[in-house]
FIFI-168177 format. One record per residue (C-alpha): residue number from 1; residue in three letters; x negated, y negated, z. Coordinates in steps of 0.02 Angstrom, whole numbers, plus 50000, padded with zeros to 5 digits. Example, Ala and Ser with C-alpha at 12.3 -4.5 7.8 and 13.67 -1.06 7.14 Angstrom:
+-----+-----+-------+-------+-------+
|   n | res |     x |     y |     z |
+-----+-----+-------+-------+-------+
|   1 | ALA | 49385 | 50225 | 50390 |
|   2 | SER | 49316 | 50053 | 50357 |
+-----+-----+-------+-------+-------+
***
This chain:
+-----+-----+-------+-------+-------+
|   n | res |     x |     y |     z |
+-----+-----+-------+-------+-------+
|   1 | MET | 44565 | 45721 | 56143 |
|   2 | ARG | 44474 | 45587 | 56046 |
|   3 | LYS | 44611 | 45448 | 56107 |
|   4 | ILE | 44730 | 45418 | 56211 |
|   5 | GLN | 44816 | 45252 | 56198 |
|   6 | VAL | 44911 | 45192 | 56343 |
|   7 | VAL | 45004 | 45046 | 56393 |
|   8 | LEU | 45040 | 44979 | 56549 |
|   9 | ALA | 45234 | 44939 | 56575 |
|  10 | SER | 45308 | 44889 | 56736 |
|  11 | GLY | 45399 | 44977 | 56894 |
|  12 | ALA | 45433 | 45136 | 56865 |
|  13 | ALA | 45425 | 45129 | 56679 |
|  14 | ALA | 45224 | 45128 | 56702 |
|  15 | VAL | 45222 | 45264 | 56814 |
|  16 | LEU | 45301 | 45386 | 56711 |
|  17 | LEU | 45208 | 45357 | 56556 |
|  18 | GLY | 45055 | 45346 | 56633 |
|  19 | ALA | 45110 | 45528 | 56711 |
|  20 | VAL | 45154 | 45583 | 56564 |
|  21 | VAL | 45006 | 45532 | 56475 |
|  22 | MET | 44884 | 45599 | 56611 |
|  23 | LEU | 44980 | 45776 | 56598 |
|  24 | ALA | 44939 | 45774 | 56408 |
|  25 | GLY | 44757 | 45759 | 56434 |
|  26 | CYS | 44730 | 45878 | 56558 |
|  27 | SER | 44680 | 46047 | 56508 |
|  28 | SER | 44660 | 46201 | 56631 |
|  29 | PRO | 44484 | 46293 | 56656 |
|  30 | GLY | 44400 | 46362 | 56516 |
|  31 | ARG | 44510 | 46290 | 56397 |
|  32 | LYS | 44454 | 46272 | 56210 |
|  33 | ALA | 44456 | 46071 | 56164 |
|  34 | GLU | 44520 | 46157 | 55990 |
|  35 | ASP | 44678 | 46241 | 56069 |
|  36 | ALA | 44824 | 46193 | 55983 |
|  37 | SER | 44929 | 46141 | 56139 |
|  38 | VAL | 44801 | 45991 | 56158 |
|  39 | PRO | 44831 | 45851 | 56052 |
|  40 | GLU | 44691 | 45762 | 55981 |
|  41 | TYR | 44812 | 45595 | 56000 |
|  42 | VAL | 44946 | 45529 | 56116 |
|  43 | LEU | 45023 | 45376 | 56048 |
|  44 | THR | 45146 | 45242 | 56094 |
|  45 | TYR | 45308 | 45207 | 56009 |
|  46 | ALA | 45408 | 45038 | 56077 |
|  47 | GLU | 45588 | 45030 | 56040 |
|  48 | ASN | 45710 | 44906 | 56122 |
|  49 | GLN | 45878 | 44979 | 56100 |
|  50 | ALA | 45952 | 45106 | 56218 |
|  51 | GLU | 45935 | 45306 | 56223 |
|  52 | ASP | 46087 | 45357 | 56115 |
|  53 | TYR | 46058 | 45208 | 55968 |
|  54 | PRO | 46038 | 45262 | 55791 |
|  55 | THR | 45861 | 45166 | 55783 |
|  56 | THR | 45818 | 45258 | 55961 |
|  57 | GLN | 45876 | 45449 | 55894 |
|  58 | GLY | 45775 | 45379 | 55721 |
|  59 | ALA | 45619 | 45360 | 55838 |
|  60 | TYR | 45643 | 45517 | 55941 |
|  61 | ARG | 45653 | 45621 | 55777 |
|  62 | PHE | 45516 | 45516 | 55687 |
|  63 | ALA | 45383 | 45608 | 55840 |
|  64 | GLU | 45478 | 45782 | 55813 |
|  65 | LEU | 45441 | 45780 | 55643 |
|  66 | VAL | 45248 | 45713 | 55658 |
|  67 | LYS | 45220 | 45840 | 55809 |
|  68 | GLU | 45290 | 45974 | 55704 |
|  69 | LYS | 45197 | 45935 | 55551 |
|  70 | THR | 45020 | 45907 | 55621 |
|  71 | GLY | 45033 | 46063 | 55730 |
|  72 | GLY | 45041 | 45950 | 55869 |
|  73 | LYS | 44897 | 45842 | 55845 |
|  74 | ILE | 44977 | 45686 | 55862 |
|  75 | GLU | 45095 | 45686 | 56000 |
|  76 | ILE | 45209 | 45489 | 56009 |
|  77 | LEU | 45289 | 45450 | 56177 |
|  78 | VAL | 45450 | 45342 | 56125 |
|  79 | ASN | 45481 | 45204 | 56253 |
|  80 | ALA | 45666 | 45167 | 56223 |
|  81 | GLY | 45785 | 45021 | 56319 |
|  82 | GLY | 45612 | 44882 | 56289 |
|  83 | THR | 45504 | 44955 | 56422 |
|  84 | LEU | 45364 | 44882 | 56314 |
|  85 | GLY | 45434 | 44712 | 56285 |
|  86 | ASP | 45536 | 44623 | 56185 |
|  87 | GLU | 45520 | 44642 | 55998 |
|  88 | LYS | 45396 | 44474 | 55979 |
|  89 | LEU | 45284 | 44538 | 56127 |
|  90 | VAL | 45264 | 44705 | 56055 |
|  91 | ILE | 45223 | 44658 | 55877 |
|  92 | GLU | 45088 | 44552 | 55961 |
|  93 | GLN | 45044 | 44689 | 56061 |
|  94 | MET | 45009 | 44799 | 55916 |
|  95 | GLN | 44903 | 44669 | 55810 |
|  96 | PHE | 44754 | 44731 | 55928 |
|  97 | GLY | 44819 | 44910 | 55951 |
|  98 | GLY | 44895 | 44869 | 56130 |
|  99 | VAL | 45047 | 44987 | 56043 |
| 100 | ASP | 45047 | 45098 | 55923 |
| 101 | PHE | 45216 | 45123 | 55825 |
| 102 | ALA | 45378 | 45022 | 55855 |
| 103 | ARG | 45548 | 44992 | 55757 |
| 104 | VAL | 45570 | 44802 | 55733 |
| 105 | SER | 45706 | 44681 | 55651 |
| 106 | VAL | 45632 | 44599 | 55504 |
| 107 | SER | 45700 | 44445 | 55591 |
| 108 | PRO | 45541 | 44410 | 55727 |
| 109 | LEU | 45421 | 44489 | 55602 |
| 110 | SER | 45445 | 44345 | 55471 |
| 111 | GLY | 45360 | 44268 | 55599 |
| 112 | PHE | 45197 | 44357 | 55559 |
| 113 | VAL | 45241 | 44388 | 55382 |
| 114 | PRO | 45332 | 44237 | 55305 |
| 115 | LYS | 45383 | 44332 | 55147 |
| 116 | LEU | 45518 | 44448 | 55236 |
| 117 | ASN | 45608 | 44271 | 55270 |
| 118 | VAL | 45681 | 44316 | 55101 |
| 119 | LEU | 45787 | 44469 | 55183 |
| 120 | GLN | 45851 | 44373 | 55307 |
| 121 | MET | 45942 | 44245 | 55174 |
| 122 | PRO | 46161 | 44245 | 55199 |
| 123 | TYR | 46256 | 44311 | 55073 |
| 124 | LEU | 46107 | 44376 | 54984 |
| 125 | TYR | 46186 | 44557 | 54933 |
| 126 | THR | 46348 | 44604 | 54839 |
| 127 | GLY | 46363 | 44750 | 54981 |
| 128 | ALA | 46266 | 44921 | 55069 |
| 129 | ASP | 46216 | 44984 | 54903 |
| 130 | HIS | 46145 | 44822 | 54827 |
| 131 | MET | 46034 | 44805 | 54976 |
| 132 | TRP | 45982 | 45003 | 54980 |
| 133 | LYS | 45941 | 44971 | 54791 |
| 134 | VAL | 45826 | 44818 | 54811 |
| 135 | LEU | 45730 | 44899 | 54947 |
| 136 | GLU | 45709 | 45074 | 54890 |
| 137 | GLY | 45622 | 45020 | 54740 |
| 138 | GLU | 45493 | 44923 | 54683 |
| 139 | ILE | 45537 | 44755 | 54762 |
| 140 | GLY | 45558 | 44832 | 54937 |
| 141 | ASP | 45404 | 44909 | 54909 |
| 142 | ASP | 45309 | 44754 | 54862 |
| 143 | PHE | 45382 | 44713 | 55036 |
| 144 | LEU | 45307 | 44842 | 55121 |
| 145 | ASP | 45158 | 44802 | 55046 |
| 146 | SER | 45149 | 44623 | 55113 |
| 147 | PHE | 45066 | 44652 | 55267 |
| 148 | ASP | 44893 | 44623 | 55245 |
| 149 | GLY | 44818 | 44508 | 55374 |
| 150 | SER | 44949 | 44529 | 55484 |
| 151 | GLY | 44847 | 44668 | 55595 |
| 152 | LEU | 45018 | 44804 | 55533 |
| 153 | VAL | 45070 | 44927 | 55437 |
| 154 | ALA | 45247 | 44961 | 55367 |
| 155 | LEU | 45303 | 45128 | 55347 |
| 156 | SER | 45502 | 45138 | 55325 |
| 157 | TRP | 45655 | 45034 | 55331 |
| 158 | TYR | 45788 | 45059 | 55464 |
| 159 | ASP | 45988 | 45026 | 55440 |
| 160 | ALA | 46039 | 44883 | 55556 |
| 161 | GLY | 46210 | 44872 | 55453 |
| 162 | ALA | 46263 | 44709 | 55410 |
| 163 | ARG | 46347 | 44554 | 55536 |
| 164 | SER | 46495 | 44465 | 55518 |
| 165 | PHE | 46601 | 44343 | 55612 |
| 166 | TYR | 46753 | 44368 | 55759 |
| 167 | ASN | 46833 | 44251 | 55879 |
| 168 | PRO | 46961 | 44256 | 55990 |
| 169 | VAL | 47088 | 44105 | 55916 |
| 170 | LYS | 47116 | 44159 | 55712 |
| 171 | PRO | 47064 | 44249 | 55573 |
| 172 | ILE | 46929 | 44193 | 55457 |
| 173 | ARG | 46971 | 44189 | 55266 |
| 174 | ARG | 46885 | 44003 | 55210 |
| 175 | PRO | 46737 | 43900 | 55253 |
| 176 | GLU | 46848 | 43799 | 55314 |
| 177 | ASP | 46917 | 43913 | 55417 |
| 178 | LEU | 46748 | 43866 | 55539 |
| 179 | LYS | 46742 | 43685 | 55539 |
| 180 | GLY | 46732 | 43634 | 55737 |
| 181 | MET | 46706 | 43803 | 55797 |
| 182 | ARG | 46557 | 43830 | 55901 |
| 183 | ILE | 46495 | 44006 | 55845 |
| 184 | ARG | 46361 | 44094 | 55950 |
| 185 | VAL | 46227 | 44135 | 55865 |
| 186 | GLN | 46046 | 44200 | 55885 |
| 187 | GLU | 45880 | 44107 | 55915 |
| 188 | SER | 45856 | 44069 | 55732 |
| 189 | GLU | 45837 | 43899 | 55649 |
| 190 | MET | 45896 | 43982 | 55483 |
| 191 | MET | 46065 | 44034 | 55561 |
| 192 | VAL | 46087 | 43890 | 55651 |
| 193 | ARG | 46087 | 43800 | 55473 |
| 194 | MET | 46197 | 43921 | 55397 |
| 195 | ILE | 46335 | 43896 | 55526 |
| 196 | GLU | 46306 | 43675 | 55515 |
| 197 | LEU | 46344 | 43713 | 55307 |
| 198 | LEU | 46486 | 43825 | 55350 |
| 199 | GLY | 46572 | 43671 | 55441 |
| 200 | GLY | 46551 | 43747 | 55626 |
| 201 | THR | 46423 | 43705 | 55764 |
| 202 | ALA | 46286 | 43831 | 55817 |
| 203 | VAL | 46274 | 43883 | 55992 |
| 204 | PRO | 46133 | 43997 | 56011 |
| 205 | THR | 46157 | 44105 | 56176 |
| 206 | PRO | 46077 | 44267 | 56246 |
| 207 | TYR | 46159 | 44427 | 56181 |
| 208 | ASP | 46212 | 44483 | 56369 |
| 209 | GLU | 46295 | 44305 | 56385 |
| 210 | VAL | 46422 | 44307 | 56234 |
| 211 | TYR | 46553 | 44410 | 56322 |
| 212 | SER | 46586 | 44273 | 56455 |
| 213 | ALA | 46549 | 44143 | 56359 |
| 214 | LEU | 46706 | 44220 | 56226 |
| 215 | GLN | 46813 | 44239 | 56403 |
| 216 | THR | 46781 | 44061 | 56461 |
| 217 | GLY | 46779 | 43958 | 56306 |
| 218 | LYS | 46621 | 43907 | 56316 |
| 219 | ILE | 46608 | 43952 | 56140 |
| 220 | ASP | 46717 | 44002 | 56006 |
| 221 | GLY | 46680 | 44150 | 55928 |
| 222 | ALA | 46514 | 44235 | 55861 |
| 223 | GLU | 46437 | 44359 | 55743 |
| 224 | ASN | 46359 | 44526 | 55743 |
| 225 | ASN | 46392 | 44694 | 55655 |
| 226 | TRP | 46504 | 44819 | 55718 |
| 227 | PRO | 46427 | 44931 | 55853 |
| 228 | SER | 46370 | 44776 | 55951 |
| 229 | TYR | 46546 | 44705 | 55945 |
| 230 | GLU | 46615 | 44872 | 56025 |
| 231 | SER | 46488 | 44927 | 56145 |
| 232 | ALA | 46485 | 44771 | 56219 |
| 233 | ASN | 46660 | 44755 | 56221 |
| 234 | HIS | 46679 | 44572 | 56132 |
| 235 | TYR | 46816 | 44657 | 56064 |
| 236 | GLU | 46921 | 44629 | 56235 |
| 237 | VAL | 46888 | 44443 | 56220 |
| 238 | ALA | 46889 | 44396 | 56018 |
| 239 | LYS | 47006 | 44520 | 55927 |
| 240 | TYR | 47001 | 44434 | 55763 |
| 241 | PHE | 46835 | 44501 | 55650 |
| 242 | THR | 46815 | 44439 | 55480 |
| 243 | VAL | 46712 | 44576 | 55380 |
| 244 | ASP | 46611 | 44448 | 55254 |
| 245 | GLU | 46437 | 44522 | 55295 |
| 246 | HIS | 46354 | 44358 | 55258 |
| 247 | THR | 46188 | 44440 | 55310 |
| 248 | ARG | 46105 | 44624 | 55306 |
| 249 | VAL | 45955 | 44608 | 55391 |
| 250 | PRO | 45858 | 44770 | 55361 |
| 251 | GLU | 45718 | 44837 | 55522 |
| 252 | LEU | 45549 | 44910 | 55508 |
| 253 | GLN | 45439 | 45044 | 55562 |
| 254 | ILE | 45282 | 44986 | 55593 |
| 255 | VAL | 45116 | 45058 | 55640 |
| 256 | SER | 44960 | 44961 | 55723 |
| 257 | GLU | 44830 | 44954 | 55585 |
| 258 | ALA | 44715 | 44967 | 55730 |
| 259 | THR | 44798 | 45152 | 55768 |
| 260 | TRP | 44808 | 45184 | 55552 |
| 261 | LYS | 44616 | 45164 | 55526 |
| 262 | LYS | 44577 | 45283 | 55673 |
| 263 | LEU | 44689 | 45415 | 55571 |
| 264 | THR | 44634 | 45534 | 55448 |
| 265 | PRO | 44695 | 45493 | 55291 |
| 266 | GLU | 44794 | 45673 | 55303 |
| 267 | TYR | 44853 | 45627 | 55454 |
| 268 | GLN | 44917 | 45450 | 55377 |
| 269 | GLN | 45013 | 45532 | 55244 |
| 270 | ILE | 45113 | 45667 | 55361 |
| 271 | ILE | 45165 | 45496 | 55454 |
| 272 | ARG | 45231 | 45412 | 55294 |
| 273 | GLU | 45317 | 45569 | 55271 |
| 274 | CYS | 45387 | 45571 | 55434 |
| 275 | ALA | 45442 | 45394 | 55439 |
| 276 | GLN | 45543 | 45407 | 55278 |
| 277 | GLU | 45618 | 45571 | 55322 |
| 278 | SER | 45675 | 45498 | 55510 |
| 279 | ALA | 45725 | 45335 | 55410 |
| 280 | ARG | 45869 | 45430 | 55304 |
| 281 | TYR | 45913 | 45508 | 55467 |
| 282 | GLU | 45932 | 45356 | 55563 |
| 283 | ARG | 46029 | 45295 | 55414 |
| 284 | LYS | 46152 | 45419 | 55425 |
| 285 | LEU | 46186 | 45392 | 55614 |
| 286 | TRP | 46195 | 45199 | 55573 |
| 287 | LYS | 46342 | 45249 | 55455 |
| 288 | GLU | 46438 | 45370 | 55591 |
| 289 | ARG | 46418 | 45231 | 55733 |
| 290 | SER | 46488 | 45089 | 55606 |
| 291 | GLU | 46633 | 45194 | 55566 |
| 292 | ASP | 46666 | 45258 | 55740 |
| 293 | SER | 46668 | 45081 | 55816 |
| 294 | ALA | 46766 | 45011 | 55694 |
| 295 | ARG | 46874 | 45152 | 55716 |
| 296 | LYS | 46887 | 45102 | 55912 |
| 297 | VAL | 46924 | 44913 | 55898 |
| 298 | GLN | 47066 | 44946 | 55771 |
| 299 | ASN | 47134 | 45058 | 55897 |
| 300 | ALA | 47115 | 44953 | 56019 |
| 301 | GLY | 47229 | 44825 | 55923 |
| 302 | CYS | 47102 | 44685 | 55856 |
| 303 | GLU | 47152 | 44619 | 55674 |
| 304 | VAL | 47033 | 44672 | 55565 |
| 305 | THR | 46999 | 44553 | 55389 |
| 306 | THR | 46902 | 44609 | 55241 |
| 307 | LEU | 46839 | 44464 | 55136 |
| 308 | THR | 46875 | 44478 | 54946 |
| 309 | PRO | 46737 | 44448 | 54818 |
| 310 | GLN | 46818 | 44277 | 54782 |
| 311 | GLU | 46848 | 44251 | 54968 |
| 312 | LYS | 46659 | 44285 | 54989 |
| 313 | GLN | 46608 | 44174 | 54853 |
| 314 | GLN | 46651 | 44017 | 54932 |
| 315 | PHE | 46551 | 44052 | 55086 |
| 316 | GLN | 46405 | 44100 | 54991 |
| 317 | GLU | 46405 | 43946 | 54863 |
| 318 | ALA | 46420 | 43824 | 55035 |
| 319 | VAL | 46265 | 43903 | 55112 |
| 320 | THR | 46177 | 43865 | 54951 |
| 321 | PRO | 46058 | 43751 | 55008 |
| 322 | ILE | 45969 | 43874 | 55133 |
| 323 | TYR | 45899 | 43967 | 55010 |
| 324 | SER | 45780 | 43811 | 54950 |
| 325 | GLU | 45747 | 43754 | 55107 |
| 326 | PHE | 45682 | 43923 | 55211 |
| 327 | CYS | 45635 | 44020 | 55041 |
| 328 | GLY | 45582 | 43871 | 54905 |
| 329 | ASP | 45398 | 43984 | 54884 |
| 330 | TYR | 45513 | 44137 | 54851 |
| 331 | VAL | 45656 | 44086 | 54731 |
| 332 | ASP | 45591 | 44201 | 54623 |
| 333 | ILE | 45603 | 44342 | 54723 |
| 334 | ILE | 45775 | 44292 | 54766 |
| 335 | ASP | 45840 | 44286 | 54583 |
| 336 | GLU | 45776 | 44471 | 54549 |
| 337 | ILE | 45862 | 44526 | 54710 |
| 338 | VAL | 46027 | 44425 | 54637 |
| 339 | ALA | 46004 | 44499 | 54480 |
| 340 | ALA | 45974 | 44670 | 54548 |
| 341 | GLY | 46173 | 44661 | 54612 |
| 342 | ARG | 46223 | 44639 | 54437 |
| 343 | GLU | 46153 | 44774 | 54323 |
+-----+-----+-------+-------+-------+
***
C-alpha cells in the first residue's frame, strides 16, 4: 500500500476510523502486495450532514463508484455527521492534505476562493433550471477552474436547494412585510445586509437554536430550504412559508491538491467521472427529499405562499446594492449569469 491517509477525530469516531484503516492495511501471511483486495490508497472524505441526508448518500455513492472503477485500488472512507470538524476546519485541513475529500458549501469556500461569492448573491436565478444551466455550462466550468493557489481541486457541483423565508406571524409577499421583523440568518455579512435591505433586522443564530428562538419569540422568522425547515421541525413553530427562493447556494465535492498530485492521471480521470456521476445521483435524491418535505409540512397545516415573478422582482430590486457591495470585481460574471436566464 503506497499511502494511508488518517485524520484523528475525537472519541469513538477516532477509534473506529483508526480500526478501519488498520484493517485495510493488514494482510494475511503470504499475501502478495499486488493482491486486488488490498487498496493502494485509503482516503478520507468529510461530510457534516447525517447518514440519510442526500449529500451524505451522494458521498457514499461516490466512494462506491471509485472503488468499483479502480478495481478496489482506491478506498474512500466517508465520515458523516461532522466527525472530522465543521466545513471551515475541514477545508483548512485539506489545504495540507490532512483530509482528502469533502462535500462543502460554497459559503465557507468563498473565504478561500473569493470569486465564489458571486454564487451567493440573492435572487440571482429565475429558478433551478437557470442555476443548473449556469453551473453545467462554461460559466460553471470557469468557477471549477478558479481554485488555483487554494490547495484544493473542485470536482463536481452538488444541489442544496433554495432558501426561503418562514415565520409564525404572517404570509410574506412584499419586502414591506419584513419591515421590523427579526430574521434569523447564518453568520454571514452578506445575509445580514440582505435582510437590512429588505427592511428587517438580521439576527445571526446557531442552527440548533432556531426552534427555541422561534418558539419563545426571540426571533420573528428564519430562512432555509425545505428539508431543513421540515427535518428540524421548524414548521411546528413557524407555519407560514414563503417560497421566494432568495438564494440558491450550490455545494461542491472537492479534493485536497496534495492528495490529487499523488494520484496517477488515470486515477484522476476516474475520480472526476465518479464525482460527476455521484452529483447526478445526489441531485435526484435532493429533488425527492425536497418534494417529500414540502408535502409533509403542507399536510401538517402549514400555509405556503409562492411568489409570482412580479412579486419576486420587488425583492430583487430591493437588494440590488448588495451586488456591487460584495461582488464589485465580478459584475461582468453576474451579468453573464443573469443573461443566461433570459436565453
